[in-house]
Phi, psi and omega in degrees: 000138176245130173255117183253106174281098187289337181195162170259359180292134178196138179284351182258165178228055186293131181292337181270002183292122182292335184259002182057030179299145183086347180243005179222166179304146189283000184352123175203156178283156173284168183303317181294318178294324179296321178294324176295320177295319178300317178297319178295321178294318178301319180297329178286334176076038177290156177288321184222141168240126177260118175274122186221198178171217065005206181253100185297336182284355174265358183276123178296125178093002184295329179288327174295321177297315179300317179297319180296317179296314180296320178297333178274005176087014181264133174284150184240152170224139176239121179262106184237156176283345183084006181292000000 
């Protein structure tokens, strides 16, 4: 299993957050770079990739990344705050 912290951006400031998301710069890759990482992950052949962060659903292009991973036969998990 691979856990991919796609960003530190998050609208919340949860004290229990392991990545301190929302309290540090949001650093994240652009959409093209994320697709390249997705291709590299597919080549590694993990059973599952968990898209996490911060809040992965605020990342531009995250659904394209999910589609690329699924097309490569990788199961997905998305860890979201539900915000």
